[in-house]
Residue, then its C-alpha position, 0 to 999 in steps of 0.5 A: m141702326a134704325d131704319k126708318q126716318t122720323p115722324g113726317i111732321y112740323h108745326r107752324r102758327i100761323g099768328d092764332i092757328l097752328v099749321t101741320a105739314i105731315s107728309d103723305g110719303f112721295i112719288d119717283a117720276p119718270y120724265g114722262v111727267l113733264q112737258n115742255i121740257g126735254e128730259e136731258e134738260a130737265e136731269q140737268i135741272l134737277e143735278a144741278s139743284f142736287q136733287i134725285v134723278p129721275p124727280r121725286i114728288s113729296v106729297n104733303c097734306y096741312v092740318v089746320r087748328s083754328a077757333g076750335k076747329i080741327a081741318i085738313i087741306d088735303t089727304g093724301s093717296g090712301d092705300t092707291m098709289g103703292p107703298t111709298l105714300g099713303q102715310m097720313p093716316s099714321f101721322l095723323e096719330l102720331i099728333n094725338i087727331k082721329p078721323k072722328d076728330i076733323d071737321s073739314v076736309l079743304l079739298t085742292h082738287m080731285h086729283p087721287d094723291h089729294s083725295n084717295g085719302l077720304l077711304d079708308s083700306k077697305g072703301n069705308i068713309f075716313f073722315e066721319n064726321a068731316e065736311i068736305i070743301v070743295s070746289e063744284r068745278d071740280v065736282a062737277h068735271w069728274h063726273n062729266d060722261s063726256a069727259m071721261a069717254k074723252a080721256n084715255d082707259s088709265q085717265r077714266e080708271r084713275y082719274f075719274k072713276e076713284a074720284r066718283r068713288q071717294i066723293a061717293p059718300y060725301m056728296q051730301r056734306r059737301k060745301n062750295a070753296l068760296g070765301e071763307v070755309v073754317p075761320g081764319v081760312h078762305a078759299v081762293d080760286l086757282s084752277g087750272h091744273t084743273p078746272g076749281h084747283t084751290g088754294y086756301i090762304i090762312e091768315s091772322g093778324q099779321h100774318s098769313l100763309l097761302v096753300w098753293g096745292d098743285i101750282c108746281h109740281v117738281p119746283d126745282i123746274q118749275i119755279r124757274k122755268p114756268e111754262v113747263t107743264m105736267v101730263f095730268d094738267t087739264d087744261p096746260e095753259a090755264a095752269i102756266l097763267a095760274r102758275r105765274r099770276t100766283f109766283d108773280m102775286v107772293s113775290n110782290d106781296r112775300v107771301l109765305v107758301a106752303g104746298m103739296h108738292l114743295h119738298f117737306p114740310g113745303f113752307c117756303y118763299v118766291t122771289r123775282e129777279n127781272s124775269s125769273y124766280h126763285i124758292l126759299p124755303e124757310s128756315w128751320n123753327f124748333e118752336i111752335 
């Protein structure tokens, strides 16, 4: 019997643009990462949704091939967060994309499970030819010595110092996440989770997809209860507002969404009934 799953790769065409979901792996998180909800209630919701308890959080990246250009939205965690993560490089290889082929890296924000794949296991630059698209507000926040001084020891090492280390080799070839950043892909301000948290709307013809980054981390809980925040939200209240605004927008406009922490491959719709939101995974498709 094989002891490995088949690769975490899934292709989805948005008009003329090919989007490929890549699983970087998963995090088994303690209940303590959830705020504004008790452990008992969180467990009840997860069990009612037939999910692993405590929460298992998917980590996804998305490759975008548009107009002859190749971009990747987020990079996963590299080798910095344990053996259940860091799968992005091997899956890139399986779809015949070399790191040097990537023209642009689009970061939703600079948390370790999103930007630590910028460097390889030896600390060398991984995407040797890529321009980095990232909100200047996020870059400024993680380079703010005053903000770092107010953080606890774990946050200083894991978030501030690591973000600085990962982005350092790319500082001279970064571009602010504003407007159209690659053909058919526009940056969207979804700040709250971090000061520069960014989504990317992909549009081609009549088709569109919003890659919403970390609008939610534990979808089975936060879709039902948008007021539930995460311990690593920079501004929890702003994160709640961004989550509600995004849920309203995608449900009203029937927009297909993908997310870094939606269950792989992460292509879903959000619906609203009265004051309640529901998430509906898109049906699997064998055709590309």
